[in-house]
Backbone as JSON Lines, residues from 0, in Angstrom:
{"i":0,"aa":"M","n":[1.03,-1.24,-0.08],"ca":[0.05,-0.15,0.26],"c":[1.05,1.0,-0.16]}
{"i":1,"aa":"T","n":[0.62,2.28,-0.76],"ca":[1.47,3.6,-1.13],"c":[0.87,4.51,-0.28]}
{"i":2,"aa":"R","n":[1.4,5.25,0.11],"ca":[0.74,6.44,1.14],"c":[0.9,7.85,0.25]}
{"i":3,"aa":"R","n":[-0.06,8.39,0.2],"ca":[-0.39,9.54,-0.51],"c":[0.17,10.55,0.61]}
{"i":4,"aa":"T","n":[0.94,11.44,-0.31],"ca":[1.07,12.54,0.29],"c":[0.58,13.83,-0.03]}
{"i":5,"aa":"L","n":[0.35,14.83,0.93],"ca":[-0.1,16.13,0.14],"c":[0.63,16.98,-0.14]}
{"i":6,"aa":"P","n":[0.46,18.08,-1.55],"ca":[1.4,18.68,-2.18],"c":[1.98,19.86,-1.16]}
{"i":7,"aa":"T","n":[3.15,20.37,-1.09],"ca":[3.45,20.97,0.04],"c":[3.12,22.03,-0.85]}
{"i":8,"aa":"A","n":[2.88,23.38,0.06],"ca":[2.24,24.9,-0.51],"c":[2.96,25.46,-1.91]}
{"i":9,"aa":"I","n":[2.3,25.88,-2.75],"ca":[2.88,26.21,-3.99],"c":[3.77,27.46,-3.33]}
{"i":10,"aa":"S","n":[4.72,27.54,-4.07],"ca":[5.32,29.52,-3.69],"c":[3.88,30.11,-3.77]}
{"i":11,"aa":"G","n":[4.06,31.16,-2.89],"ca":[3.09,32.55,-3.24],"c":[1.63,31.66,-2.48]}
{"i":12,"aa":"E","n":[1.73,31.34,-1.92],"ca":[0.34,30.44,-1.34],"c":[0.7,30.25,0.25]}
{"i":13,"aa":"Q","n":[1.27,30.32,0.76],"ca":[1.21,30.31,2.06],"c":[1.17,31.11,3.65]}
{"i":14,"aa":"G","n":[-0.03,30.98,3.57],"ca":[-1.28,31.8,4.42],"c":[-1.77,32.69,3.97]}
{"i":15,"aa":"T","n":[-1.95,33.68,4.77],"ca":[-2.65,34.97,4.46],"c":[-1.5,36.36,4.51]}
{"i":16,"aa":"S","n":[-1.85,36.94,3.27],"ca":[-1.07,38.15,3.14],"c":[-1.5,39.28,4.04]}
{"i":17,"aa":"I","n":[-0.13,40.48,4.01],"ca":[-1.28,41.76,4.53],"c":[-2.52,42.26,3.85]}
{"i":18,"aa":"V","n":[-2.68,42.04,2.92],"ca":[-3.74,42.99,2.43],"c":[-4.84,41.92,2.38]}
{"i":19,"aa":"E","n":[-4.64,40.58,2.07],"ca":[-5.62,39.86,2.79],"c":[-6.21,40.38,4.07]}
{"i":20,"aa":"L","n":[-5.78,40.11,5.05],"ca":[-5.73,40.95,6.61],"c":[-6.24,42.39,6.34]}
{"i":21,"aa":"M","n":[-5.71,43.14,6.13],"ca":[-6.36,44.42,6.16],"c":[-7.33,44.61,5.39]}
{"i":22,"aa":"F","n":[-7.89,43.87,4.71],"ca":[-8.88,44.31,3.57],"c":[-10.34,43.05,4.55]}
{"i":23,"aa":"S","n":[-10.18,42.48,4.76],"ca":[-10.69,41.69,5.94],"c":[-11.23,42.57,6.91]}
{"i":24,"aa":"T","n":[-10.09,43.03,7.8],"ca":[-9.97,44.21,8.9],"c":[-11.05,45.53,8.79]}
{"i":25,"aa":"A","n":[-10.91,45.68,7.35],"ca":[-12.07,46.87,6.78],"c":[-12.9,46.85,6.6]}
{"i":26,"aa":"I","n":[-13.54,45.13,5.7],"ca":[-15.25,44.79,5.8],"c":[-15.7,44.58,7.5]}
{"i":27,"aa":"I","n":[-14.71,43.71,8.34],"ca":[-15.06,43.82,9.72],"c":[-15.15,45.33,10.91]}
{"i":28,"aa":"A","n":[-14.98,46.69,10.12],"ca":[-14.8,47.64,10.93],"c":[-16.02,47.95,10.39]}
{"i":29,"aa":"V","n":[-16.71,47.96,8.4],"ca":[-17.62,48.63,8.7],"c":[-18.8,48.0,8.88]}
{"i":30,"aa":"V","n":[-18.43,46.26,9.47],"ca":[-20.1,46.1,9.63],"c":[-20.36,45.87,11.05]}
{"i":31,"aa":"L","n":[-18.84,46.65,11.65],"ca":[-19.35,46.97,12.94],"c":[-19.88,48.22,13.04]}
{"i":32,"aa":"I","n":[-19.45,49.21,12.54],"ca":[-19.83,50.95,12.43],"c":[-21.24,50.91,12.31]}
{"i":33,"aa":"S","n":[-21.55,50.21,10.96],"ca":[-23.24,49.96,10.58],"c":[-23.75,49.45,11.79]}
{"i":34,"aa":"M","n":[-23.53,48.44,12.55],"ca":[-24.55,48.04,13.59],"c":[-24.67,48.72,14.6]}
{"i":35,"aa":"I","n":[-23.33,49.32,15.22],"ca":[-23.2,50.6,16.27],"c":[-24.23,51.56,16.08]}
{"i":36,"aa":"Y","n":[-24.43,52.01,14.4],"ca":[-25.2,53.38,14.31],"c":[-26.55,52.97,14.36]}
{"i":37,"aa":"G","n":[-26.98,51.7,13.6],"ca":[-28.06,51.82,13.58],"c":[-28.69,50.78,15.16]}
{"i":38,"aa":"M","n":[-27.95,50.31,15.94],"ca":[-28.41,50.31,17.67],"c":[-28.54,52.07,17.68]}
{"i":39,"aa":"T","n":[-27.95,52.86,17.55],"ca":[-28.11,54.15,18.03],"c":[-29.32,54.84,17.91]}
{"i":40,"aa":"I","n":[-29.73,54.58,16.48],"ca":[-30.96,54.96,16.06],"c":[-32.21,54.51,16.43]}
{"i":41,"aa":"Q","n":[-31.92,53.28,16.92],"ca":[-32.71,52.48,17.33],"c":[-33.18,52.78,18.57]}
{"i":42,"aa":"S","n":[-32.15,52.91,19.51],"ca":[-32.38,53.63,20.76],"c":[-33.31,54.32,21.07]}
{"i":43,"aa":"R","n":[-32.6,55.83,19.67],"ca":[-33.34,56.83,20.44],"c":[-35.06,56.72,19.86]}
{"i":44,"aa":"L","n":[-35.47,56.26,18.89],"ca":[-36.94,56.15,18.35],"c":[-37.2,55.01,19.35]}
{"i":45,"aa":"S","n":[-36.96,54.68,19.86],"ca":[-37.38,53.34,21.11],"c":[-38.19,54.98,22.15]}
{"i":46,"aa":"S","n":[-37.0,55.45,22.26],"ca":[-37.16,56.22,23.46],"c":[-38.14,57.52,22.94]}
{"i":47,"aa":"N","n":[-38.11,57.98,21.76],"ca":[-39.21,59.27,21.53],"c":[-40.55,58.22,21.86]}
{"i":48,"aa":"A","n":[-40.5,56.52,21.46],"ca":[-41.86,56.39,21.35],"c":[-42.4,56.12,22.64]}
{"i":49,"aa":"R","n":[-41.53,55.64,23.98],"ca":[-41.95,55.83,24.73],"c":[-42.46,57.19,25.76]}
{"i":50,"aa":"L","n":[-41.89,57.97,25.25],"ca":[-41.94,59.69,25.37],"c":[-43.16,59.97,24.71]}
{"i":51,"aa":"S","n":[-43.81,59.16,23.96],"ca":[-44.71,59.75,23.46],"c":[-46.11,59.0,24.4]}
{"i":52,"aa":"D","n":[-45.89,57.39,24.67],"ca":[-46.5,57.05,25.05],"c":[-46.97,57.82,26.42]}
{"i":53,"aa":"A","n":[-46.35,57.69,27.1],"ca":[-46.17,58.51,27.99],"c":[-46.87,59.63,27.91]}
{"i":54,"aa":"A","n":[-46.76,60.65,26.86],"ca":[-47.56,62.12,26.57],"c":[-48.97,60.91,26.49]}
{"i":55,"aa":"V","n":[-49.36,60.75,25.84],"ca":[-50.53,59.93,25.68],"c":[-51.2,59.32,27.19]}
{"i":56,"aa":"A","n":[-50.45,58.75,27.54],"ca":[-51.15,58.39,29.25],"c":[-51.09,59.52,30.24]}
{"i":57,"aa":"E","n":[-50.74,60.84,30.2],"ca":[-50.99,61.8,31.08],"c":[-52.35,62.56,30.11]}
{"i":58,"aa":"L","n":[-51.93,62.61,29.3],"ca":[-53.38,63.25,28.68],"c":[-54.48,62.33,29.19]}
{"i":59,"aa":"T","n":[-54.38,60.81,28.85],"ca":[-55.93,59.94,29.45],"c":[-56.32,60.46,30.82]}
{"i":60,"aa":"S","n":[-54.85,59.91,31.43],"ca":[-55.17,60.51,32.53],"c":[-55.85,61.67,33.23]}
{"i":61,"aa":"V","n":[-55.27,63.07,32.56],"ca":[-56.04,64.25,33.33],"c":[-57.66,63.95,32.57]}
{"i":62,"aa":"R","n":[-57.52,63.76,31.26],"ca":[-58.99,63.44,30.33],"c":[-60.14,62.79,31.98]}
{"i":63,"aa":"D","n":[-59.61,61.6,32.48],"ca":[-60.33,61.21,33.29],"c":[-60.73,61.83,34.18]}
{"i":64,"aa":"E","n":[-59.98,62.34,34.56],"ca":[-60.0,63.54,35.77],"c":[-60.96,64.65,35.48]}
{"i":65,"aa":"I","n":[-61.27,65.39,34.49],"ca":[-62.21,66.51,34.03],"c":[-63.58,65.48,34.05]}
{"i":66,"aa":"L","n":[-63.09,64.27,32.62],"ca":[-64.48,63.83,33.15],"c":[-65.47,63.29,34.63]}
{"i":67,"aa":"S","n":[-64.7,62.45,35.42],"ca":[-65.24,62.07,36.3],"c":[-66.08,63.56,37.59]}
{"i":68,"aa":"C","n":[-64.61,64.87,37.46],"ca":[-65.2,66.09,38.16],"c":[-66.71,66.07,37.51]}
{"i":69,"aa":"P","n":[-67.51,67.07,39.05],"ca":[-69.23,67.2,38.62],"c":[-68.94,68.97,37.51]}
{"i":70,"aa":"F","n":[-70.05,68.64,36.5],"ca":[-69.4,69.49,35.52],"c":[-69.95,70.8,35.61]}
{"i":71,"aa":"D","n":[-70.4,71.44,36.17],"ca":[-70.6,72.73,37.27],"c":[-68.98,73.44,37.75]}
{"i":72,"aa":"Q","n":[-68.14,71.85,38.34],"ca":[-66.8,72.46,39.02],"c":[-66.21,72.33,37.66]}
{"i":73,"aa":"T","n":[-65.98,72.27,36.27],"ca":[-64.98,71.58,35.61],"c":[-63.95,72.78,35.08]}
{"i":74,"aa":"M","n":[-64.66,74.14,35.11],"ca":[-63.87,75.17,34.9],"c":[-63.43,75.7,36.32]}
{"i":75,"aa":"I","n":[-63.74,75.48,37.22],"ca":[-63.34,76.52,38.28],"c":[-62.19,75.03,38.3]}
{"i":76,"aa":"L","n":[-62.09,73.72,38.53],"ca":[-61.14,72.83,38.71],"c":[-59.97,72.77,38.31]}
{"i":77,"aa":"F","n":[-60.26,72.98,36.89],"ca":[-59.57,72.94,35.4],"c":[-59.68,74.83,34.99]}
{"i":78,"aa":"P","n":[-58.76,75.51,35.08],"ca":[-59.63,77.24,34.44],"c":[-58.75,76.65,33.08]}
{"i":79,"aa":"A","n":[-59.38,77.36,32.43],"ca":[-58.77,78.08,30.82],"c":[-57.29,78.05,31.1]}
{"i":80,"aa":"N","n":[-56.86,77.84,29.97],"ca":[-55.29,77.64,29.78],"c":[-54.61,77.59,31.32]}
{"i":81,"aa":"S","n":[-55.18,77.5,31.95],"ca":[-54.21,76.27,32.93],"c":[-53.12,75.22,33.0]}
{"i":82,"aa":"Q","n":[-52.28,75.33,33.67],"ca":[-51.36,74.16,33.58],"c":[-51.45,72.57,34.81]}
{"i":83,"aa":"V","n":[-51.75,71.98,34.25],"ca":[-51.98,70.55,35.05],"c":[-50.54,70.15,35.3]}
{"i":84,"aa":"T","n":[-50.44,70.49,36.76],"ca":[-48.84,69.46,37.47],"c":[-48.87,68.86,38.15]}
{"i":85,"aa":"N","n":[-50.61,67.91,38.32],"ca":[-50.38,66.78,39.17],"c":[-49.78,65.32,38.77]}
{"i":86,"aa":"V","n":[-49.7,65.61,37.18],"ca":[-48.58,63.74,36.68],"c":[-47.58,64.47,35.48]}
{"i":87,"aa":"N","n":[-46.61,64.28,36.4],"ca":[-45.4,64.63,35.41],"c":[-44.73,63.76,35.29]}
{"i":88,"aa":"V","n":[-44.32,62.57,34.08],"ca":[-43.71,61.39,33.47],"c":[-42.55,62.22,32.75]}
{"i":89,"aa":"L","n":[-43.06,62.86,31.71],"ca":[-42.1,63.71,30.44],"c":[-41.59,64.76,31.47]}
{"i":90,"aa":"P","n":[-39.63,64.66,30.71],"ca":[-39.4,65.82,30.98],"c":[-39.44,66.68,30.56]}
{"i":91,"aa":"S","n":[-39.32,68.33,31.07],"ca":[-39.75,69.0,30.32],"c":[-40.78,69.76,29.73]}
{"i":92,"aa":"R","n":[-41.82,69.16,30.84],"ca":[-43.48,68.55,29.57],"c":[-43.81,70.01,30.65]}
{"i":93,"aa":"M","n":[-45.42,70.31,29.17],"ca":[-46.18,71.27,30.21],"c":[-47.58,71.08,29.51]}
{"i":94,"aa":"L","n":[-48.41,70.3,30.19],"ca":[-49.44,70.12,30.0],"c":[-50.74,71.25,30.16]}
{"i":95,"aa":"T","n":[-51.62,71.58,29.0],"ca":[-52.49,72.74,29.36],"c":[-53.78,72.56,29.15]}
{"i":96,"aa":"V","n":[-54.92,72.88,29.7],"ca":[-56.13,73.03,29.43],"c":[-56.72,74.33,29.03]}
{"i":97,"aa":"T","n":[-57.51,73.86,27.94],"ca":[-58.51,74.64,27.05],"c":[-59.4,74.71,27.08]}
{"i":98,"aa":"Y","n":[-60.15,75.63,26.81],"ca":[-61.71,75.21,25.9],"c":[-62.24,76.0,24.82]}
{"i":99,"aa":"P","n":[-62.05,75.95,23.8],"ca":[-62.15,76.21,22.55],"c":[-63.45,77.21,22.08]}
{"i":100,"aa":"T","n":[-64.18,76.77,22.53],"ca":[-66.15,76.91,22.46],"c":[-66.59,77.81,23.89]}
{"i":101,"aa":"G","n":[-65.6,77.76,24.65],"ca":[-66.19,78.61,26.16],"c":[-66.76,77.81,26.81]}
{"i":102,"aa":"A","n":[-68.04,78.38,27.61],"ca":[-69.02,76.96,28.22],"c":[-69.75,76.87,27.65]}
{"i":103,"aa":"G","n":[-70.16,75.99,28.03],"ca":[-71.45,75.54,27.22],"c":[-71.93,74.25,27.51]}
{"i":104,"aa":"D","n":[-72.9,73.55,27.22],"ca":[-73.33,72.06,27.41],"c":[-73.25,72.06,25.44]}
{"i":105,"aa":"P","n":[-72.58,70.95,24.77],"ca":[-71.21,70.18,25.55],"c":[-70.28,71.34,25.98]}
{"i":106,"aa":"L","n":[-69.3,70.9,27.14],"ca":[-67.97,71.8,26.86],"c":[-67.01,71.18,26.16]}
{"i":107,"aa":"R","n":[-66.32,71.7,25.26],"ca":[-65.27,71.11,24.33],"c":[-64.22,71.4,25.34]}
{"i":108,"aa":"V","n":[-63.17,70.54,25.38],"ca":[-62.03,70.41,26.06],"c":[-61.07,70.12,25.24]}
{"i":109,"aa":"M","n":[-60.02,70.75,25.55],"ca":[-58.55,70.55,24.69],"c":[-57.73,70.48,25.19]}
{"i":110,"aa":"L","n":[-56.76,69.54,25.52],"ca":[-55.31,68.89,26.12],"c":[-54.47,69.07,25.86]}
{"i":111,"aa":"T","n":[-53.44,69.46,26.06],"ca":[-52.18,69.83,24.9],"c":[-51.23,69.97,26.39]}
{"i":112,"aa":"V","n":[-50.06,68.8,25.61],"ca":[-48.69,68.48,26.31],"c":[-47.9,68.56,25.47]}
{"i":113,"aa":"Q","n":[-46.53,69.25,25.71],"ca":[-45.59,69.42,24.9],"c":[-44.26,69.01,26.06]}
{"i":114,"aa":"W","n":[-43.5,68.64,25.48],"ca":[-42.24,67.99,26.13],"c":[-40.58,67.97,25.23]}
{"i":115,"aa":"R","n":[-40.02,67.8,25.63],"ca":[-38.64,67.76,25.06],"c":[-38.23,66.28,24.64]}
{"i":116,"aa":"T","n":[-37.71,66.04,24.08],"ca":[-37.14,64.55,23.78],"c":[-35.76,64.93,23.75]}
{"i":117,"aa":"P","n":[-34.75,63.7,23.62],"ca":[-33.89,64.22,24.57],"c":[-32.77,64.57,23.48]}
{"i":118,"aa":"E","n":[-33.23,64.77,22.57],"ca":[-32.32,65.55,20.73],"c":[-32.52,66.88,21.61]}
{"i":119,"aa":"N","n":[-33.29,67.66,22.4],"ca":[-33.57,68.88,22.87],"c":[-34.48,69.4,21.97]}
{"i":120,"aa":"Q","n":[-35.8,68.5,21.08],"ca":[-36.91,69.15,20.22],"c":[-38.08,69.36,20.6]}
{"i":121,"aa":"M","n":[-38.51,70.06,20.83],"ca":[-40.01,70.22,21.31],"c":[-41.03,68.69,20.44]}
{"i":122,"aa":"R","n":[-41.56,68.54,21.1],"ca":[-43.02,67.44,20.94],"c":[-44.44,67.91,21.47]}
{"i":123,"aa":"T","n":[-45.11,67.85,20.58],"ca":[-46.66,68.02,21.09],"c":[-47.7,67.16,20.59]}
{"i":124,"aa":"R","n":[-48.93,66.82,21.74],"ca":[-49.7,65.35,21.01],"c":[-51.05,67.06,21.79]}
{"i":125,"aa":"T","n":[-51.98,66.43,21.33],"ca":[-53.33,66.99,21.97],"c":[-54.33,66.03,22.02]}
{"i":126,"aa":"L","n":[-55.21,66.22,22.76],"ca":[-56.51,65.58,22.9],"c":[-57.59,66.07,23.35]}
{"i":127,"aa":"E","n":[-59.12,66.25,22.3],"ca":[-60.12,66.93,22.28],"c":[-61.11,65.91,22.73]}
{"i":128,"aa":"F","n":[-62.16,66.61,23.77],"ca":[-62.95,65.76,23.33],"c":[-64.21,66.51,24.08]}
{"i":129,"aa":"L","n":[-65.34,66.19,24.74],"ca":[-66.4,67.14,25.05],"c":[-66.83,66.66,26.28]}
{"i":130,"aa":"K","n":[-67.18,67.39,27.12],"ca":[-68.19,66.75,28.16],"c":[-69.49,67.72,28.21]}
{"i":131,"aa":"K","n":[-70.2,66.39,28.4],"ca":[-71.96,66.91,29.07],"c":[-72.12,66.77,30.44]}
{"i":132,"aa":"K","n":[-73.34,67.23,30.3],"ca":[-73.92,67.17,31.78],"c":[-74.21,66.0,32.1]}
């Protein structure tokens, strides 16, 4: 039985060259930078979505308070153009109560919340509803 030997490396094909190593390093660097950038964008979008959800929750909470109070006490407990301060989940936020049509039945109520995002941009959400006697 004859023993077969593997051919020895041909000249010029011994391991990886410096060019191949630099090329693969460049590809890995581009992929890593792209992944980090994507994760940063995703984190920012997630943070903004969380703040937007908190704003809607605050608006809903204040709306429930307004709907639960007696009709004739609504404009006394929540004066026009006043800021509600009992709930404060959002950073740098202002929640304002306005009555676009004035007093009357039904009473049209508009709640507006403004807050700053981590990128220092102003965001606004508005909730409008009617309150009847």
